[in-house]
N, C-alpha and C positions, 0 to 999 in steps of 0.2 A: 694531737698527732704529731709525729717525728717526722722530718722531712723525708725520710726513707719509706715511710709508710704512705705518706701523700704522694710520693713519686710512684710508688708501686700500684696504689690506688687508681691514679689517673693516667698512668702510662707516660710520665713526664719525667726528665731526668732531674736529679738534684740541682744540677748546674743550672737547668732552665729556670727551675723554681727560684733559685737565688737571683738570676738575671731578672726575671719579673719582678722580684721584690726591688733590686735595685733601680728599674725603669718606673717604678711608682704604681706597678699594677697590683702589687699586694704590700701596700703601705702599713699594715697593721699587725703583721705577723710578730707575736711577741717571741722573746727569749728567755728561758729560764736562768737561775742564777749562775749556771754553767756556761751559759751562751749559746744553748742548743734551743733551735726554733721549735715552738710549740703551736702547730696550726690549729686554730679553733674551728668549729663547725662553720662559721661565718667565712672563714679564711678558705676552707674547702669549697663552700659554694663560689667563692670568687673564682677559685683555681677551675671549677668547672665551666663557669662562665667564660673565662679567659680562653680555656682550651676550645671551647665550642666557637667563640668569636675568631681565634686565630685559624681554627680549622676552615672557616668560611672566607678567610683570606683577610681579615681586618689587622692592620698594621699595628705595631707595637705603638707608635704614635698616637694613632687614633684612639686605641684602647686606653692608654695613659690620660689622654684629655678626658675621656668619657668618665674614667674613674675619679680624676680629678674634680670634675663637675659633680659628680654624684655627691662626693663628700662635702661640697660646698651648699648642698642642700636643695630644697623644692624650688627656690629662685632660678635654678638652672635646668629644670625639668623640660622646658621647650628646646633649649640647646642640645640636650642629651637626645631628645625625640628626633631632632634634625639630624643628629650624627647617624641615628640608627637609620632613619629614611634615606639618607644619602648612601650609606653602605648596602643597604638593602637594593636601591636601584642599581648599584655597581654589580651586585651579585646577579640581579635579573638581566642586566646586559650581558654578564659573563655566561649565563645560563643559555641565552639566545644564541650567542656565537657558538657554544659547545653544541646546541642541538643542530644549528646550521652544518656543523663540520660532521656530525654523526649522520646527518640525512645525506650529505655528499659521499661519505664513506660507504653508506648503505647502497647507494646507487652504484658505486664504483665496484663494490663486492658483488652486487647482484650481475653486473655486466662481466666482470671478470668469471663469475661461475657460469654464466651462459657461454661465454666464449670457450672456456676450458671444457665445459661438457660436450659442446659441438665438436672440438678436436679430438677429444677422447672417443667421441662415438665413431669417428671417422677411422680411428685406429682398429676398431673391432668390426666393423662392416666389411664384408667381402669386396674385393675390387674388381 
């Protein structure tokens, strides 16, 4: 696939794909004789993985380290697993913080609605 096709398929700009390549997240993208990138099926799977992990908040640095370790082989599987465990824990903590915020907002909205309802009701009741 050409960069424009990958860009469209995964809704990632060509500039971002080139940046990922520069940062070591897509180290194996081949170029044809004209210098045009040709994304393989494997490259596309990496793009999908990177997009998912970036969407979850993983930094470029963490992903680059993970991918570097991946290409070093099985001897790094525990280190890769630990990266995933650490990043998962960060997401759990973020989720818990978000849930507390949602709960607080729900309470405020309920209180607000009850207060507004009472004031509106006073407007339509005879005096």
